[in-house]
C-alpha positions in Angstrom: 0.0 0.0 -0.1 1.1 3.2 -0.8 0.3 6.1 1.5 0.5 9.9 1.3 -0.8 13.2 2.8 -0.2 15.8 0.0 -2.2 18.5 1.7 -4.2 19.9 4.7 -7.2 22.1 5.2 -8.3 24.3 7.8 -11.6 23.8 9.2 -13.7 25.9 11.6 -16.3 24.7 14.1 -17.7 26.2 17.5 -14.6 25.5 19.3 -12.2 27.1 17.0 -10.1 26.4 14.1 -8.1 23.1 13.4 -6.3 21.1 10.7 -7.2 18.4 8.7 -4.8 16.1 6.9 -6.0 14.3 3.7 -4.9 10.8 3.5 -4.4 9.2 0.0 -4.2 5.4 -0.1 -2.7 4.0 -3.5 -2.9 7.2 -5.2 -6.7 7.6 -4.2 -8.1 10.2 -1.6 -9.2 7.9 1.2 -10.1 9.8 4.1 -9.8 13.0 6.3 -8.2 12.9 9.8 -7.4 15.4 12.6 -4.1 14.9 14.4 -5.6 13.5 17.6 -7.4 10.7 15.6 -4.0 9.6 14.2 -2.6 10.2 17.9 -4.9 7.8 19.2 -4.3 5.3 16.5 -1.0 5.4 17.4 -1.5 4.8 21.2 -3.7 1.8 20.2 -0.8 0.4 18.0 1.5 1.2 21.1 -0.7 -0.8 23.5 -0.8 -3.6 21.0 2.8 -3.9 19.4 4.9 -2.0 22.0 6.9 1.2 21.6 10.0 -0.3 20.3 8.1 -1.7 17.2 6.9 2.0 16.0 8.5 4.8 14.6 8.3 8.1 16.5 5.2 9.8 16.4 5.1 13.7 15.9 4.9 15.2 19.3 1.8 17.4 20.5 2.3 21.3 20.8 0.6 23.6 23.2 0.4 26.4 21.0 -1.2 26.8 17.8 1.0 25.8 15.0 2.5 28.2 12.2 1.9 27.1 8.3 5.5 26.0 8.3 4.9 23.9 11.4 1.7 22.7 10.0 3.5 21.4 7.0 6.3 20.0 8.9 3.8 18.1 10.8 2.1 16.9 7.7 5.5 15.6 6.3 6.0 13.9 9.6 2.6 12.1 9.5 3.0 11.0 6.2 6.3 9.4 6.9 4.9 7.8 9.9 1.9 6.3 8.1 4.1 5.2 5.3 6.4 3.1 7.7 3.8 1.5 9.9 2.0 0.3 6.5 5.2 -1.3 5.7 5.2 -3.8 8.8 2.9 -6.8 7.6 1.9 -7.6 10.9 0.4 -4.1 11.5 -0.7 -3.5 8.0 -2.7 -7.0 8.0 -4.2 -6.2 11.6 -8.0 -5.6 12.3 -6.7 -2.5 14.2 -5.2 -0.8 11.2 -7.9 -2.1 8.8 -10.7 -0.8 11.3 -8.9 2.5 11.6 -9.0 3.3 8.1 -12.4 2.2 7.6 -13.6 4.2 10.7 -11.8 7.5 9.2 -13.4 6.9 5.8 -16.8 6.6 7.3 -16.3 9.8 9.3 -14.8 11.7 6.4 -18.0 10.9 4.4 -20.4 11.5 7.7 -21.8 8.0 6.9 -24.1 6.5 9.1 -24.2 2.6 8.9 -27.4 1.9 7.3 -29.1 -0.6 5.0 -28.2 0.2 1.4 -28.3 -1.8 -2.3 -24.9 -2.1 -3.9 -24.6 -3.0 -8.0 -21.5 -5.2 -8.6 -21.0 -6.1 -12.0 -19.5 -9.3 -13.8 -17.0 -8.5 -16.7 -19.7 -9.1 -19.3 -21.6 -6.3 -17.6 -24.3 -8.7 -15.9 -25.4 -6.8 -12.9 -25.7 -8.5 -9.2 -27.4 -6.5 -6.6 -26.6 -7.1 -2.8 -28.2 -5.6 0.1 -25.6 -4.7 2.7 -24.7 -2.1 5.3 -23.2 1.1 3.9 -20.0 0.5 6.2 -19.3 -3.2 5.2 -15.7 -3.9 4.5 -14.6 -5.0 1.0 -14.4 -8.8 1.9 -17.8 -8.4 3.5 -19.4 -7.4 0.1 -17.5 -9.9 -1.8 -18.8 -12.8 0.4 -22.3 -11.2 0.0 -21.8 -11.4 -3.9 -20.6 -14.7 -3.8 -23.4 -16.0 -1.8 -25.9 -14.1 -4.2 -24.5 -16.1 -7.2 -23.6 -19.1 -5.1 -19.7 -19.4 -5.2 -18.6 -22.2 -2.9 -16.9 -20.9 0.2 -13.5 -22.7 -0.8 -13.6 -20.3 -3.9 -14.8 -17.0 -2.7 -11.4 -15.4 -2.3 -10.1 -16.4 -5.7 -12.0 -13.4 -7.0 -11.8 -9.8 -5.8 -13.6 -6.4 -6.1 -12.3 -3.9 -8.7 -13.2 -0.1 -9.3 -13.6 0.1 -13.0 -13.7 3.5 -15.1 -15.5 3.8 -18.5 -13.3 5.9 -20.5 -13.9 8.3 -23.1 -13.3 5.9 -26.0 -16.0 3.6 -24.5 -13.3 1.1 -23.0 -13.2 0.1 -19.3 -10.0 0.5 -17.4 -9.2 -0.9 -14.0 -8.5 1.9 -11.4 -7.5 -0.4 -8.6 -8.5 -3.6 -6.5 -10.6 -2.7 -3.5 -8.9 -3.3 -0.4 -10.2 -4.9 3.0 -9.8 -1.4 4.9 -12.3 0.5 2.8 -16.1 0.3 2.2 -16.9 -0.4 -1.4 -20.0 1.3 -1.1 -18.4 4.5 0.3 -15.5 4.5 -2.1 -17.7 4.0 -5.1 -20.0 6.9 -3.9 -16.7 9.1 -3.4 -15.3 8.5 -6.7 -18.6 8.2 -8.8 -19.7 11.8 -8.8 -19.6 11.9 -12.7 -21.1 8.4 -13.1 -18.4 6.5 -14.8 -17.2 4.1 -12.2 -18.7 0.9 -11.2 -17.4 -2.1 -9.1 -16.5 -5.3 -10.9 -16.0 -8.8 -9.7 -12.8 -10.5 -11.5 -10.4 -13.2 -10.7 -7.6 -11.9 -8.2 -4.9 -14.6 -8.8 -2.0 -14.6 -11.2 -1.1 -18.2 -11.7 -3.4 -19.7 -14.3 -3.1 -23.5 -12.6 -5.5 -22.2 -9.9 -8.0 -22.4 -13.0 -8.1 -26.0 -12.4 -9.8 -25.7 -9.2 -12.5 -23.4 -10.5 -13.3 -25.4 -13.4 -14.7 -28.0 -11.1 -17.8 -25.5 -10.4 -20.4 -24.3 -12.8 -20.5 -20.7 -11.2 -16.9 -20.2 -11.0 -16.3 -21.9 -14.5 -18.7 -19.4 -15.8 -17.1 -16.3 -14.2 -13.5 -17.4 -15.7 -15.4 -17.9 -19.2 -17.1 -14.3 -19.3 -13.5 -12.7 -18.2 -11.4 -14.7 -20.7 -14.0 -14.0 -23.4 -13.6 -10.3 -22.7 -9.9 -10.4 -22.4 -10.0 -11.9 -26.2 -12.5 -9.5 -27.5 -10.5 -6.3 -26.1 -7.1 -7.7 -27.6 -5.5 -8.3 -24.0 -5.2 -11.8 -25.0 -3.5 -12.2 -28.5 -4.8 -14.8 -31.0 -4.2 -15.5 -34.5 -7.0 -16.1 -37.0 -6.9 -19.7 -36.5 -6.7 -19.5 -33.0 -9.7 -17.1 -32.8 -11.5 -19.4 -35.0 -11.1 -22.4 -32.7 -12.1 -20.7 -29.9 -15.4 -19.4 -31.7 -16.2 -22.9 -32.5 -15.8 -23.9 -29.0 -18.3 -21.2 -27.8 -20.7 -22.3 -30.4 -20.7 -25.6 -29.1 -21.1 -24.6 -25.6 -18.0 -26.3 -24.7 -16.9 -23.7 -21.8 -14.4 -25.9 -20.0 -12.6 -26.8 -23.4 -12.8 -23.1 -24.4 -10.9 -22.2 -21.2 -8.3 -24.9 -21.3 -7.6 -23.6 -25.0 -7.5 -20.0 -23.9 -4.7 -20.9 -21.3 -2.5 -21.8 -24.2 -2.9 -18.3 -25.9 -0.3 -15.4 -25.5 -0.9 -13.2 -22.5 -3.6 -15.2 -20.9 -4.5 -14.1 -17.3 -2.4 -11.0 -18.0 -3.8 -7.5 -17.0 -2.9 -4.9 -19.7 -2.6 -1.3 -18.9 -3.3 1.9 -20.9 -0.4 2.8 -23.3 2.2 4.7 -21.4 5.9 5.9 -21.7 9.1 4.1 -20.4 12.8 4.8 -20.6 13.8 1.3 -21.8 15.7 0.8 -24.1 15.7 4.6 -24.6 14.1 7.6 -23.3 10.6 8.7 -24.0 9.5 5.1 -25.7 5.8 4.3 -25.9 5.2 1.2 -24.5 2.1 -1.3 -23.8 2.6 -2.8 -20.3 1.1 -5.9 -19.1 1.3 -7.6 -15.8 1.0 -11.6 -15.4 2.9 -14.9 -15.0 5.3 -13.4 -12.5 6.6 -10.6 -14.8 6.0 -7.2 -16.2 5.7 -7.3 -20.1 6.9 -4.4 -22.4 5.6 -4.3 -25.9 7.7 -1.3 -27.5 7.8 0.1 -30.9 11.6 0.0 -32.0 12.0 1.2 -35.6 8.7 0.4 -36.8 8.9 -3.2 -35.2 7.1 -4.2 -32.1 9.8 -5.7 -29.9 9.0 -7.5 -26.5 10.5 -7.6 -23.0 9.8 -9.4 -19.9 10.8 -8.7 -16.6 10.5 -11.0 -14.1 9.6 -10.1 -10.5 12.3 -12.4 -8.9 14.7 -10.2 -10.4 13.4 -7.0 -9.1 15.1 -5.8 -6.0 12.8 -3.1 -5.3 10.5 -0.8 -6.8 9.2 2.9 -5.8 6.3 5.4 -6.8 7.5 9.0 -7.6 5.2 12.0 -8.3 6.7 14.1 -11.1 5.9 17.7 -11.7 6.9 20.1 -14.4 10.5 21.1 -14.2 11.2 17.9 -11.9 15.0 17.3 -11.2 15.9 13.9 -10.7 19.3 11.9 -10.8 20.2 9.6 -13.9 17.9 6.8 -12.7 15.1 9.0 -13.7 16.4 11.6 -16.1 14.9 10.1 -19.0 11.4 10.6 -17.6 12.1 14.3 -16.6 12.0 15.8 -20.0 8.6 14.0 -20.7 7.0 15.3 -17.2 8.4 19.0 -17.8 6.1 19.2 -21.1 3.4 18.6 -19.1 1.2 21.2 -17.0 0.2 18.5 -14.4 1.8 15.9 -12.1 2.5 12.5 -13.5 3.1 9.2 -11.6 6.3 7.0 -12.4 6.9 3.6 -11.4 10.5 2.5 -11.2 12.0 -0.7 -10.3 15.7 -1.9 -9.8 16.2 -5.0 -12.1 19.2 -7.4 -12.2 19.7 -7.2 -15.9 22.7 -10.0 -15.4 25.0 -10.9 -12.7 26.1 -7.8 -10.6 24.4 -5.5 -13.1 21.5 -3.6 -11.5 19.5 -1.1 -13.4 16.3 1.3 -12.7 13.9 0.9 -15.2 10.9 3.6 -15.2 7.2 3.7 -16.5 5.3 6.9 -16.3 1.8 6.1 -16.2 -1.6 7.3 -14.6 -2.0 3.4 -13.8 1.5 3.3 -11.7 -0.1 2.6 -8.5 -2.2 -0.2 -10.3 1.1 -1.6 -11.6 2.7 -1.4 -8.2 -0.1 -3.2 -6.5 -0.1 -5.8 -9.4 3.7 -6.4 -8.4 3.1 -6.8 -4.9 0.3 -9.3 -5.3 2.1 -11.3 -7.6 5.1 -11.5 -5.0 2.6 -12.4 -2.3 1.1 -15.1 -4.2 4.7 -16.6 -5.1 5.6 -16.7 -1.6 2.3 -18.0 -0.4 2.9 -20.8 -2.9 6.5 -21.2 -1.9 5.3 -21.7 1.7 2.6 -24.3 0.6 -0.1 -22.0 1.9 -3.5 -21.8 0.4 -6.0 -18.9 -0.5 -8.0 -17.9 2.2 -11.6 -19.0 2.9 -14.4 -17.0 4.6 -14.0 -19.0 7.8 -10.2 -18.1 8.0 -11.0 -14.5 8.0 -13.9 -15.2 10.6 -11.1 -16.8 13.1 -8.8 -14.0 12.1 -11.4 -11.4 13.2 -12.2 -13.1 16.5 -8.4 -13.3 17.4 -7.3 -9.6 16.7 -8.3 -6.2 18.7 -10.6 -3.5 16.7 -9.6 -0.1 16.5 -11.1 1.8 19.4 -11.9 5.3 18.2 -11.9 7.7 20.7 -14.9 10.0 21.3 -14.7 13.6 21.0 -14.8 14.1 24.8 -12.2 11.6 25.4 -10.0 12.9 22.4 -10.0 16.4 24.1 -9.2 14.9 27.6 -6.4 13.0 25.8 -5.1 16.2 24.2 -5.3 18.0 27.7 -3.2 15.3 29.8 -0.6 15.1 26.9 1.2 11.8 25.9 3.8 9.7 27.0 7.1 9.2 24.6 6.3 6.4 22.5 9.7 4.5 23.4 8.3 4.2 27.3 6.0 1.2 26.9 7.2 -2.3 26.0 4.9 -4.7 23.9 3.1 -7.5 25.9 2.1 -9.1 22.7 5.2 -9.5 20.5 9.0 -9.7 21.5 11.5 -7.1 20.8 13.1 -7.8 17.4 17.1 -7.0 16.8 17.4 -3.8 14.8 18.3 -5.4 11.7 15.3 -7.7 11.8 12.5 -4.9 13.0 10.1 -4.3 9.8 9.9 -0.8 10.9 13.7 -0.3 10.6 13.9 -2.1 7.6 11.3 0.3 6.0 13.2 3.2 7.6 16.3 2.0 6.1 14.6 1.5 2.6 13.2 5.1 2.8 16.9 6.4 3.4 18.2 4.3 0.3 15.3 5.8 -1.7 16.3 9.3 -0.8 20.0 8.5 -1.4 18.9 7.6 -5.0 16.8 10.5 -5.8 17.7 14.4 -5.5 14.7 16.6 -4.9 14.1 19.5 -7.1 12.5 22.9 -6.0 9.5 22.0 -8.0 9.3 18.4 -7.2 7.5 16.3 -4.8 8.5 12.6 -4.3 6.5 10.2 -2.2 9.2 8.3 -0.1 7.8 5.1 -0.6 9.8 2.0 -1.7 8.8 -1.6 -1.8 11.6 -4.2 -1.0 11.0 -7.4 -3.0 11.2 -10.4 -0.5 10.9 -12.9 -3.6 14.2 -11.4 -4.8 16.4 -12.8 -2.0 15.6 -16.3 -3.4 17.1 -15.9 -6.8 19.5 -18.5 -7.9 21.9 -18.8 -10.7 19.3 -20.6 -12.8 17.4 -17.3 -12.8 20.2 -15.4 -14.2 
């Protein structure tokens, strides 16, 4: 997850003026939060995990903050939530998810009420479910699964995605909805122009999982409509002969055989992004990027020829998201993209990954795309799936999630009165409390320290220009450590 707090706003109420921090998750506005809400969240984390596991939280000040001090606090809070989110133990906890869900609910002043939500299949078929407006993503997914009779074992082979209808009539994927948000609230927030909808799609990358879903008629049909759509929109490449064979299988109603044949086609199971720009093999090169089969696939036009390059996730040491503004000054690893961004009047997102081109040769490769966040999330989910399979773990089931909920503490949101009392009494330094639930880790193994080191490495690699704003978020790739000679 990529967190940022790009700006603040001043709000007045009967008690005076206070500052609101706008929190973005994966490049999309998620919620507004006051300092005291973030402080109470930190205190809950400190009780659960101990002060030694957490980064320093910006200290409370008794006097009103100057504009410069507000900006310093904004940057400090942004850094804090970025570091905390990089600890899997915390970011996967009920405490963390419920904090973000509570903040989203309060930002939209939404009460928990019964509502109807439309969720679509890839082919446009609509499924309407009744739920609470504040239900989390997995709650909604499980409600949809129950409505169309997906067996429990296969529910979480699928995910909910926010889709946008583009001006050319095509649909592009904005992002996969996460457990820390309410799909109803997220759709309500983003759909003011009426071009967004929620779609259910398969959410795994390894096509061998298809074998499980082919055993059930409902899940097989879901795979069928997605494969058909991907072929029609040319995400899957077919020759005339292959297309003719596929059409014959469809006419015969042989869905299972159609899917097995589809798995032999080029780019089956890949997610294709909108055309964008890369610095590989040269600056300002138009490229079609696709994600799938444990790789990012590049199709670039070089001297009137389409050439293909594959970048395996196991050879990516890390990746980062950078926000480029006009006249951005960056170092050599991103210099190729600065000329492109300087010609634009608005900011652009850049995904960069450090790739092991050959033994002892690491190279940064960059892509400028408004779907850079989605690309990053695809990389992370491919890595997560690879590690899950390596450790012989299975895709979760609804009953697993229920057990997890019962074993973890929710975020205890402070009321207004309690929050005011908290501010008046002040707060202890976060390092004064030790954990009762998790042992103190050595400095080199502590996830937060690793995250801080990552941010340091990131800042060393990039110089900040006067007109640039860089998100200090870099993702270390755990799968990279297992690379062997055969991968080279």
